[in-house]
C-alpha positions as MATLAB code, in Angstrom:
seq = 'MEQRAGNTQVGGRLTGADIHRYIQSEFGGNYHPDFIYYLLNHMGFSWITSRSKHPKQSIDAQEAFKQIPN';
ca = [
      -0.364   -0.270    0.268;
       0.648    3.380   -0.808;
       1.700    5.714    2.887;
       0.816    9.310    2.695;
       1.088   12.031    5.118;
      -0.341   11.456    8.502;
      -0.387    7.559    7.795;
      -2.527    7.592    5.299;
      -3.420    4.682    3.733;
      -4.498    5.256   -0.124;
      -5.503    2.050   -2.702;
      -3.799   -1.383   -1.553;
      -6.532   -3.543   -0.367;
      -7.781   -4.031    2.793;
      -6.903   -7.086    5.774;
      -8.501   -8.185    9.019;
      -5.506   -6.426   10.861;
      -5.663   -3.654    9.565;
      -9.363   -3.930   10.474;
      -8.294   -5.316   14.212;
      -5.536   -2.095   14.360;
      -8.310    0.464   13.015;
     -10.783   -0.877   16.424;
      -8.266   -0.683   18.270;
      -6.682    2.295   17.808;
     -10.343    4.144   17.468;
     -13.310    1.889   19.120;
     -10.091    1.283   22.446;
     -11.954   -2.607   21.385;
      -9.872   -5.841   22.150;
     -10.881   -8.885   19.788;
      -9.009  -11.307   19.059;
      -7.792  -10.690   15.508;
      -9.833  -14.146   14.210;
     -13.035  -12.362   15.156;
     -12.818   -9.789   13.510;
     -14.028  -11.739   10.338;
     -17.313  -13.375   12.386;
     -17.882   -9.471   13.636;
     -17.785   -7.849   10.005;
     -19.513  -10.996    8.982;
     -22.000  -10.880   11.757;
     -22.286   -6.257   10.383;
     -23.741   -8.021    7.404;
     -19.968   -7.668    5.316;
     -18.679   -9.834    2.795;
     -15.637  -10.116    1.726;
     -15.146   -8.800   -2.077;
     -11.359   -9.519   -3.558;
     -10.680   -8.460   -7.183;
      -9.296  -10.691   -9.810;
      -5.489  -10.288  -10.027;
      -4.114   -9.521  -13.179;
      -1.539  -11.270  -15.317;
       1.918   -9.888  -15.524;
       2.136  -10.167  -19.184;
      -0.824   -8.200  -19.521;
      -0.920   -5.616  -21.634;
      -3.443   -2.893  -21.713;
      -2.921   -1.063  -24.712;
      -3.355   -5.115  -26.297;
      -6.318   -4.377  -23.865;
      -7.843   -1.203  -25.176;
      -7.421   -1.458  -29.059;
      -9.413   -5.037  -28.825;
     -12.364   -2.664  -27.212;
     -12.124   -0.519  -30.900;
     -12.502   -3.770  -32.834;
     -16.123   -3.806  -34.242;
     -18.785   -5.664  -33.312;
];
């Protein structure tokens, strides 16, 4: 993740450990790290991940493909 002034993170992935630290710092809650996932599920949150990108992926080739008429 990228770092910005004030220790604010921009981009990247949000992990259970990140949420655990946030709960501890903002609310003073002291949950076991494994319980964070249960807590999020109980609150109605779901775990969504992005699809990984192939290392040889070409954005230029993708844009050219989009220009092909159907």
